[in-house]
NUMILO-485402 format. One record per residue (C-alpha): residue number from 0; z, x, y. Coordinates in pm, 1 decimal. Each point is the difference from the previous one (the first is absolute). Layout:
# NUMILO-485402
{k=NUM | w=Z | u=X | v=Y}
...
***
This chain:
# NUMILO-485402
{k=0 | w=0.0 | u=0.0 | v=0.0}
{k=1 | w=85.3 | u=272.8 | v=245.9}
{k=2 | w=-362.6 | u=117.3 | v=-13.3}
{k=3 | w=-102.5 | u=-302.9 | v=209.1}
{k=4 | w=32.2 | u=15.0 | v=375.7}
{k=5 | w=113.4 | u=-295.2 | v=209.8}
{k=6 | w=-358.5 | u=-47.3 | v=122.4}
{k=7 | w=-135.1 | u=-12.6 | v=-354.2}
{k=8 | w=262.6 | u=-261.3 | v=-88.4}
{k=9 | w=-101.5 | u=-205.0 | v=306.4}
{k=10 | w=-369.6 | u=28.5 | v=-90.7}
{k=11 | w=56.0 | u=-91.5 | v=-366.4}
{k=12 | w=226.7 | u=-291.7 | v=98.8}
{k=13 | w=-260.5 | u=-130.6 | v=244.4}
{k=14 | w=-277.2 | u=33.1 | v=-258.8}
{k=15 | w=207.1 | u=-181.6 | v=-261.9}
{k=16 | w=129.3 | u=-272.3 | v=233.9}
{k=17 | w=-341.8 | u=-91.3 | v=139.8}
{k=18 | w=-254.6 | u=72.0 | v=-269.4}
{k=19 | w=204.4 | u=-157.9 | v=-281.7}
{k=20 | w=-51.4 | u=-338.6 | v=164.1}
{k=21 | w=-311.8 | u=49.5 | v=210.5}
{k=22 | w=-308.6 | u=-23.5 | v=-224.4}
{k=23 | w=-92.7 | u=364.1 | v=54.6}
{k=24 | w=159.0 | u=170.9 | v=-305.8}
{k=25 | w=329.0 | u=190.7 | v=21.2}
{k=26 | w=-93.4 | u=233.0 | v=-288.4}
{k=27 | w=-337.2 | u=71.8 | v=160.5}
{k=28 | w=161.8 | u=92.1 | v=330.5}
{k=29 | w=249.4 | u=221.8 | v=-179.5}
{k=30 | w=-289.1 | u=191.0 | v=-157.8}
{k=31 | w=-167.0 | u=27.5 | v=342.7}
{k=32 | w=323.7 | u=128.2 | v=154.7}
{k=33 | w=32.9 | u=260.4 | v=-275.0}
{k=34 | w=-359.9 | u=120.7 | v=28.3}
{k=35 | w=-49.0 | u=-12.9 | v=377.4}
{k=36 | w=347.9 | u=47.8 | v=149.1}
{k=37 | w=142.3 | u=222.5 | v=-273.4}
{k=38 | w=286.1 | u=-244.1 | v=-57.5}
{k=39 | w=168.1 | u=50.6 | v=-335.4}
{k=40 | w=18.4 | u=-284.2 | v=-250.3}
{k=41 | w=344.5 | u=-165.2 | v=13.7}
{k=42 | w=238.0 | u=117.6 | v=-269.7}
{k=43 | w=96.3 | u=-269.2 | v=-251.2}
{k=44 | w=329.8 | u=-93.6 | v=167.6}
{k=45 | w=-153.8 | u=-16.7 | v=348.6}
{k=46 | w=-290.3 | u=-204.3 | v=-135.4}
{k=47 | w=246.9 | u=-244.8 | v=-156.3}
{k=48 | w=201.7 | u=-27.3 | v=321.8}
{k=49 | w=-311.8 | u=-69.4 | v=209.7}
{k=50 | w=-111.3 | u=-270.5 | v=-241.5}
{k=51 | w=348.5 | u=-151.8 | v=6.5}
{k=52 | w=-37.1 | u=-18.7 | v=377.7}
{k=53 | w=-310.9 | u=-217.3 | v=-37.5}
{k=54 | w=172.0 | u=-203.4 | v=-273.1}
{k=55 | w=293.5 | u=-81.3 | v=228.5}
{k=56 | w=-246.2 | u=-88.8 | v=275.9}
{k=57 | w=-142.8 | u=-265.8 | v=-232.8}
{k=58 | w=348.9 | u=-125.7 | v=-85.5}
{k=59 | w=77.1 | u=-46.8 | v=368.4}
{k=60 | w=-335.3 | u=-150.7 | v=96.7}
{k=61 | w=-15.5 | u=-238.6 | v=-297.8}
{k=62 | w=374.1 | u=-68.7 | v=-20.7}
{k=63 | w=-52.3 | u=-377.5 | v=32.4}
{k=64 | w=-266.1 | u=-13.1 | v=-271.6}
{k=65 | w=198.7 | u=228.1 | v=-232.8}
{k=66 | w=313.3 | u=-212.6 | v=47.4}
{k=67 | w=-199.3 | u=-315.4 | v=-84.7}
{k=68 | w=-140.7 | u=166.3 | v=-313.1}
{k=69 | w=348.8 | u=103.0 | v=-115.7}
{k=70 | w=133.3 | u=-351.6 | v=55.8}
{k=71 | w=-306.3 | u=-148.2 | v=-171.6}
{k=72 | w=47.8 | u=228.2 | v=-302.2}
{k=73 | w=370.2 | u=-91.0 | v=-16.9}
{k=74 | w=-84.3 | u=-371.4 | v=9.7}
{k=75 | w=-259.3 | u=50.6 | v=-271.9}
{k=76 | w=256.2 | u=166.9 | v=-226.3}
{k=77 | w=244.6 | u=-286.5 | v=56.9}
{k=78 | w=-257.9 | u=-274.9 | v=-47.0}
{k=79 | w=-332.5 | u=128.2 | v=-140.4}
{k=80 | w=-172.3 | u=-336.9 | v=-39.3}
{k=81 | w=85.9 | u=-112.6 | v=352.4}
{k=82 | w=-104.2 | u=320.1 | v=176.6}
{k=83 | w=-291.3 | u=106.4 | v=-221.5}
{k=84 | w=-272.1 | u=-72.7 | v=255.8}
{k=85 | w=169.5 | u=70.2 | v=331.2}
{k=86 | w=-187.3 | u=231.4 | v=244.7}
{k=87 | w=265.6 | u=269.0 | v=-54.1}
{k=88 | w=-27.1 | u=-13.1 | v=-381.1}
{k=89 | w=-380.0 | u=11.0 | v=16.2}
{k=90 | w=12.4 | u=301.9 | v=235.5}
{k=91 | w=242.6 | u=183.3 | v=-231.8}
{k=92 | w=-230.6 | u=-69.0 | v=-295.8}
{k=93 | w=-300.2 | u=129.5 | v=195.8}
{k=94 | w=193.2 | u=314.0 | v=99.0}
{k=95 | w=74.9 | u=69.8 | v=-367.2}
{k=96 | w=-365.8 | u=-55.0 | v=-95.8}
{k=97 | w=-120.4 | u=230.7 | v=280.4}
{k=98 | w=252.2 | u=270.1 | v=-91.0}
{k=99 | w=-111.0 | u=32.3 | v=-363.5}
{k=100 | w=-346.0 | u=156.8 | v=59.5}
{k=101 | w=141.1 | u=213.1 | v=282.2}
{k=102 | w=268.9 | u=137.8 | v=-232.0}
{k=103 | w=-246.5 | u=65.6 | v=-284.3}
{k=104 | w=-250.4 | u=179.7 | v=224.2}
{k=105 | w=277.0 | u=197.8 | v=170.0}
{k=106 | w=154.4 | u=106.1 | v=-331.3}
{k=107 | w=-316.7 | u=101.8 | v=-184.4}
{k=108 | w=-230.3 | u=115.9 | v=279.8}
{k=109 | w=219.1 | u=107.9 | v=293.4}
{k=110 | w=-14.5 | u=376.6 | v=-50.7}
{k=111 | w=-365.7 | u=39.8 | v=-108.6}
{k=112 | w=-132.2 | u=-226.9 | v=276.8}
{k=113 | w=207.7 | u=169.4 | v=271.0}
{k=114 | w=-108.7 | u=347.4 | v=-114.3}
{k=115 | w=-365.7 | u=-94.9 | v=-46.6}
{k=116 | w=-37.0 | u=-161.0 | v=342.0}
{k=117 | w=231.8 | u=210.6 | v=218.4}
{k=118 | w=-270.4 | u=228.2 | v=144.5}
{k=119 | w=-91.4 | u=-48.8 | v=365.0}
{k=120 | w=-353.4 | u=-109.2 | v=-93.6}
{k=121 | w=124.7 | u=-254.8 | v=-253.2}
{k=122 | w=250.9 | u=-135.3 | v=251.9}
{k=123 | w=-269.4 | u=-34.3 | v=266.2}
{k=124 | w=-219.8 | u=-201.1 | v=-238.4}
{k=125 | w=296.4 | u=-217.8 | v=-98.0}
{k=126 | w=75.6 | u=-67.2 | v=368.2}
{k=127 | w=-362.1 | u=-106.0 | v=51.3}
{k=128 | w=28.3 | u=-233.6 | v=-299.2}
{k=129 | w=320.5 | u=-143.0 | v=150.2}
{k=130 | w=-181.0 | u=-50.3 | v=330.7}
{k=131 | w=-286.1 | u=-182.7 | v=-171.0}
{k=132 | w=243.7 | u=-219.9 | v=-190.9}
{k=133 | w=188.3 | u=-87.1 | v=321.2}
{k=134 | w=-328.0 | u=-85.4 | v=168.9}
{k=135 | w=-78.4 | u=-250.0 | v=-275.9}
{k=136 | w=318.9 | u=-194.3 | v=82.2}
{k=137 | w=-166.5 | u=-103.3 | v=324.8}
{k=138 | w=-196.7 | u=-250.2 | v=-208.0}
{k=139 | w=299.2 | u=-139.3 | v=-192.6}
{k=140 | w=80.3 | u=-369.9 | v=17.5}
{k=141 | w=331.5 | u=-169.6 | v=-69.3}
{k=142 | w=17.3 | u=-244.5 | v=-290.2}
{k=143 | w=272.9 | u=-247.0 | v=-81.2}
{k=144 | w=51.1 | u=90.8 | v=-366.2}
{k=145 | w=84.1 | u=341.1 | v=-140.9}
{k=146 | w=-14.6 | u=79.2 | v=-372.4}
{k=147 | w=353.2 | u=26.5 | v=-135.4}
{k=148 | w=-63.8 | u=291.8 | v=-239.6}
{k=149 | w=-349.4 | u=135.9 | v=65.7}
{k=150 | w=41.8 | u=73.6 | v=370.4}
{k=151 | w=330.5 | u=192.4 | v=-18.6}
{k=152 | w=-135.3 | u=185.5 | v=-303.8}
{k=153 | w=-302.8 | u=114.9 | v=201.4}
{k=154 | w=221.0 | u=94.1 | v=296.5}
{k=155 | w=224.8 | u=201.2 | v=-232.4}
{k=156 | w=-300.5 | u=186.4 | v=-142.3}
{k=157 | w=-114.5 | u=89.1 | v=351.4}
{k=158 | w=350.0 | u=124.5 | v=84.7}
{k=159 | w=-8.3 | u=221.5 | v=-309.6}
{k=160 | w=-342.6 | u=141.7 | v=91.2}
{k=161 | w=136.8 | u=91.1 | v=343.4}
{k=162 | w=186.0 | u=298.5 | v=-148.6}
{k=163 | w=-326.3 | u=185.1 | v=70.1}
{k=164 | w=57.1 | u=190.3 | v=328.9}
{k=165 | w=-209.9 | u=-156.7 | v=273.9}
{k=166 | w=3.2 | u=-348.6 | v=-148.7}
{k=167 | w=246.3 | u=-206.2 | v=202.4}
{k=168 | w=255.5 | u=-201.4 | v=-197.6}
{k=169 | w=49.6 | u=-258.7 | v=275.2}
{k=170 | w=-370.4 | u=4.2 | v=80.3}
{k=171 | w=-101.0 | u=-75.6 | v=-358.2}
{k=172 | w=273.6 | u=-254.2 | v=-76.0}
{k=173 | w=-18.3 | u=-196.0 | v=326.4}
{k=174 | w=-378.4 | u=33.8 | v=3.2}
{k=175 | w=-55.8 | u=-132.4 | v=-351.4}
{k=176 | w=244.6 | u=-286.4 | v=64.9}
{k=177 | w=-199.9 | u=-95.7 | v=310.6}
{k=178 | w=-326.8 | u=19.9 | v=-193.1}
{k=179 | w=152.3 | u=-221.4 | v=-269.5}
{k=180 | w=69.3 | u=-260.3 | v=268.3}
{k=181 | w=372.2 | u=48.3 | v=61.4}
{k=182 | w=141.6 | u=-96.9 | v=337.3}
{k=183 | w=34.8 | u=301.7 | v=225.6}
{k=184 | w=377.3 | u=13.9 | v=42.7}
{k=185 | w=60.1 | u=-74.2 | v=-368.8}
{k=186 | w=-238.0 | u=281.2 | v=-97.9}
{k=187 | w=184.8 | u=249.7 | v=220.1}
{k=188 | w=349.0 | u=-99.5 | v=-109.8}
{k=189 | w=-95.6 | u=-5.1 | v=-369.6}
{k=190 | w=-136.3 | u=352.5 | v=39.1}
{k=191 | w=333.0 | u=114.7 | v=142.8}
{k=192 | w=199.2 | u=-181.5 | v=-269.2}
{k=193 | w=-190.0 | u=160.0 | v=-290.6}
{k=194 | w=61.0 | u=336.2 | v=166.1}
{k=195 | w=374.4 | u=-43.1 | v=-69.5}
{k=196 | w=-10.7 | u=23.8 | v=-383.2}
{k=197 | w=-272.1 | u=266.3 | v=26.8}
{k=198 | w=209.0 | u=227.8 | v=219.7}
{k=199 | w=318.1 | u=-64.1 | v=-200.2}
{k=200 | w=-187.4 | u=94.5 | v=-317.2}
{k=201 | w=-135.5 | u=315.1 | v=167.8}
{k=202 | w=351.7 | u=78.7 | v=123.8}
{k=203 | w=143.0 | u=-17.6 | v=-352.9}
{k=204 | w=-288.4 | u=209.0 | v=-135.5}
{k=205 | w=26.4 | u=268.4 | v=268.4}
{k=206 | w=378.8 | u=25.9 | v=0.0}
{k=207 | w=-4.2 | u=57.8 | v=-376.5}
{k=208 | w=-195.9 | u=323.3 | v=65.7}
{k=209 | w=220.8 | u=118.3 | v=283.8}
{k=210 | w=246.2 | u=285.6 | v=-21.2}
{k=211 | w=310.1 | u=-50.9 | v=210.8}
{k=212 | w=93.8 | u=295.8 | v=213.0}
{k=213 | w=115.9 | u=66.5 | v=354.7}
{k=214 | w=-203.7 | u=-198.2 | v=250.3}
{k=215 | w=-9.4 | u=-30.3 | v=375.5}
{k=216 | w=123.2 | u=-359.2 | v=-2.2}
{k=217 | w=-15.2 | u=-33.6 | v=380.1}
{k=218 | w=-376.2 | u=66.7 | v=-11.0}
{k=219 | w=-40.3 | u=-248.9 | v=-284.3}
{k=220 | w=190.7 | u=-264.3 | v=195.9}
{k=221 | w=-210.3 | u=68.5 | v=306.9}
{k=222 | w=-319.8 | u=-38.9 | v=-203.0}
{k=223 | w=126.6 | u=-326.7 | v=-149.0}
{k=224 | w=91.6 | u=-149.6 | v=339.3}
{k=225 | w=-327.0 | u=111.5 | v=158.0}
{k=226 | w=-207.6 | u=-147.6 | v=-281.6}
{k=227 | w=203.8 | u=-321.0 | v=3.3}
{k=228 | w=-43.0 | u=-57.1 | v=374.7}
{k=229 | w=-371.1 | u=84.2 | v=0.7}
{k=230 | w=-45.9 | u=-218.1 | v=-309.9}
{k=231 | w=157.6 | u=-309.7 | v=157.2}
{k=232 | w=-221.1 | u=23.6 | v=309.6}
{k=233 | w=-304.6 | u=64.5 | v=-220.5}
{k=234 | w=71.4 | u=-313.5 | v=-202.1}
{k=235 | w=34.7 | u=-215.0 | v=311.1}
{k=236 | w=-321.7 | u=138.0 | v=144.6}
{k=237 | w=-198.6 | u=-35.1 | v=-323.8}
{k=238 | w=103.0 | u=-360.8 | v=-68.8}
{k=239 | w=-102.6 | u=-96.9 | v=354.1}
{k=240 | w=-337.6 | u=166.7 | v=-56.3}
{k=241 | w=-48.8 | u=-184.1 | v=-330.5}
{k=242 | w=100.7 | u=-335.0 | v=154.0}
{k=243 | w=-262.6 | u=44.3 | v=272.0}
{k=244 | w=-267.0 | u=60.0 | v=-262.9}
{k=245 | w=-59.4 | u=354.7 | v=121.8}
{k=246 | w=93.7 | u=181.6 | v=-322.1}
{k=247 | w=-355.2 | u=131.7 | v=-34.9}
{k=248 | w=37.4 | u=192.0 | v=329.9}
{k=249 | w=188.1 | u=273.7 | v=-190.5}
{k=250 | w=-332.3 | u=79.4 | v=-168.8}
{k=251 | w=-114.5 | u=176.3 | v=318.9}
{k=252 | w=289.4 | u=247.1 | v=-22.9}
{k=253 | w=-63.3 | u=60.9 | v=-372.1}
{k=254 | w=-370.5 | u=62.9 | v=64.2}
{k=255 | w=72.2 | u=245.8 | v=283.1}
{k=256 | w=268.5 | u=193.3 | v=-188.7}
{k=257 | w=-199.9 | u=-13.9 | v=-322.5}
{k=258 | w=-316.5 | u=142.0 | v=157.0}
{k=259 | w=193.6 | u=270.0 | v=188.5}
{k=260 | w=182.4 | u=100.6 | v=-317.7}
{k=261 | w=-329.0 | u=6.8 | v=-190.3}
{k=262 | w=-157.2 | u=230.9 | v=259.3}
{k=263 | w=305.5 | u=225.5 | v=1.9}
{k=264 | w=5.4 | u=15.4 | v=-379.9}
{k=265 | w=-328.6 | u=193.3 | v=11.1}
{k=266 | w=143.8 | u=249.4 | v=247.8}
{k=267 | w=341.6 | u=71.6 | v=-148.6}
***
């Protein structure tokens, strides 16, 4: 931990807090920061702490929805037949369905996909693909009915695929939900909700590999707080963008960064 300066912690926290929620790929930006700014990859513990910062940002932003889901699940356990088809029970079921393909892809393909696509050129191409996908959401139309199993299954698959650096998790999950006809705010909030089990699973996986030794806990705490604050503001901003139907506007940024990274990949 001591090998990271305060400015590197600030930069990594800002990258994590914004790009985890903005549809512009946090892993892709981390690769760009490593290649272009000579920023070291976060050590396992720091990486966990930064992700916990974004997780707590979701807890705070979606506290009302999470509370309703907990109450709905409790009511279901007490009276299954009565609460089988409540909105909260249906959402919980869809979260479970979406988490299954994400977990399977993450478990079996996480390491090979990350290693195979972590070059600057591969990241630039992935960012361009993300930009194209975001652009397609401009033509999405809301529909009243959403498939109970099929839609969350597809969203979960897209979340799993997003382990490839440069492919945005929020971009792919919100984008595919919009293309499937989901209402804008529901698409955004569902994307954030399925991030919770994904990041908890990653946390358990990463912490099992970690060796505990002396750490600069003040720097870790600073990174957590920074990521948390930036994450909350990023969530507020993103949901407002999605509500206004301007989600596709992020494609411009992805195209610009993707093309610049592609050009630079031939020069580095």
